[in-house]
C-alpha positions as CSV (number, residue, x, y, z in Angstrom):
1,M,0.0,0.0,0.0
2,A,1.2,3.5,-0.7
3,P,1.4,6.0,2.1
4,T,-1.7,7.8,0.7
5,E,-3.7,4.6,1.0
6,F,-2.5,4.1,4.6
7,N,-3.4,7.7,5.5
8,E,-6.9,7.1,4.0
9,L,-7.2,3.9,5.9
10,H,-6.2,5.6,9.2
11,Q,-8.7,8.4,8.6
12,T,-11.5,5.9,7.9
13,L,-10.7,4.0,11.1
14,G,-10.8,7.3,12.9
15,Q,-14.3,8.0,11.6
16,L,-15.3,4.5,12.6
17,R,-13.9,5.1,16.0
18,Q,-16.0,8.2,16.3
19,C,-19.2,6.3,15.2
20,I,-18.6,3.6,17.7
21,G,-18.0,6.2,20.4
22,T,-21.4,7.7,19.5
23,L,-23.0,4.3,19.7
24,R,-21.4,3.7,23.1
25,S,-22.9,6.9,24.4
26,Q,-26.3,6.0,23.1
27,Y,-26.4,2.3,24.0
28,G,-23.8,2.0,26.8
29,D,-21.8,-1.1,27.1
30,A,-24.1,-3.3,25.1
31,R,-22.6,-6.6,23.8
32,S,-22.9,-5.6,20.1
33,V,-21.1,-2.2,20.8
34,R,-18.3,-4.0,22.6
35,R,-17.9,-6.4,19.7
36,L,-17.7,-3.5,17.3
37,A,-15.1,-1.9,19.5
38,N,-13.2,-5.2,19.6
39,D,-13.4,-5.4,15.8
40,L,-12.0,-1.9,15.5
41,D,-9.1,-2.8,17.8
42,R,-8.4,-5.8,15.6
43,L,-8.4,-3.7,12.5
44,D,-5.9,-1.3,14.1
45,I,-3.6,-4.2,14.9
46,D,-3.9,-5.6,11.3
47,V,-3.2,-2.2,9.8
48,A,-0.1,-1.7,12.0
49,E,1.1,-5.2,11.1
50,L,0.6,-4.5,7.4
51,E,2.5,-1.2,7.6
52,E,5.4,-2.8,9.5
53,S,5.9,-5.7,7.1
54,P,3.8,-5.5,3.9
55,P,3.5,-8.7,1.9
56,P,5.0,-8.8,-1.6
57,K,3.0,-6.8,-4.2
58,V,1.0,-8.7,-6.8
59,T,2.5,-8.3,-10.2
60,S,-0.2,-9.8,-12.5
61,S,-3.5,-8.2,-12.8
62,A,-5.6,-11.3,-12.7
63,P,-5.0,-15.0,-12.9
64,K,-5.7,-16.6,-16.2
65,R,-8.6,-19.0,-16.0
66,D,-9.2,-22.0,-18.3
67,V,-12.4,-21.8,-20.2
68,I,-14.5,-25.0,-20.0
69,Y,-16.9,-25.5,-22.9
70,V,-20.3,-27.0,-21.8
71,P,-22.3,-28.1,-24.9
72,D,-26.0,-27.1,-25.1
73,N,-27.2,-30.4,-26.7
74,K,-29.1,-33.0,-24.8
75,S,-27.0,-35.3,-22.6
76,D,-27.6,-39.0,-22.2
77,E,-30.5,-39.2,-19.7
78,S,-30.0,-42.9,-19.1
79,A,-27.0,-41.9,-17.0
80,W,-29.5,-40.3,-14.5
81,L,-32.0,-43.2,-14.3
82,G,-32.4,-44.2,-10.6
83,A,-30.7,-41.0,-9.3
84,Q,-32.1,-39.2,-6.4
85,D,-33.7,-35.8,-6.9
86,E,-32.7,-34.8,-3.5
87,G,-33.5,-31.2,-2.6
88,L,-35.8,-30.7,-5.6
89,G,-39.0,-31.9,-4.0
90,F,-39.4,-35.2,-6.0
91,H,-37.8,-37.7,-3.6
92,S,-40.0,-40.6,-4.4
93,R,-40.8,-39.8,-8.0
94,E,-39.9,-42.4,-10.6
95,R,-37.5,-41.3,-13.2
96,T,-39.0,-41.3,-16.7
97,K,-37.4,-40.9,-20.1
């Protein structure tokens, strides 16, 4: 991350800290507010760790994916005879051609 990105991240965390402070003043020490504060503390720790020892930068824009062609023509339905239609609502329906 560039220094600008870290600055923006710190500003965003500061805004989040203010929002959580407002929630704490409205709802007190509610469990969900404590969890949000705990999550914010964890984010602070993670950002500090990232700043201290950043991982290597990614050089390629996106990994190349193999394209798998699936034909539109009818498949051999005999391969499915006797198969369960589990989850489709036809559990005991006989398979027909």
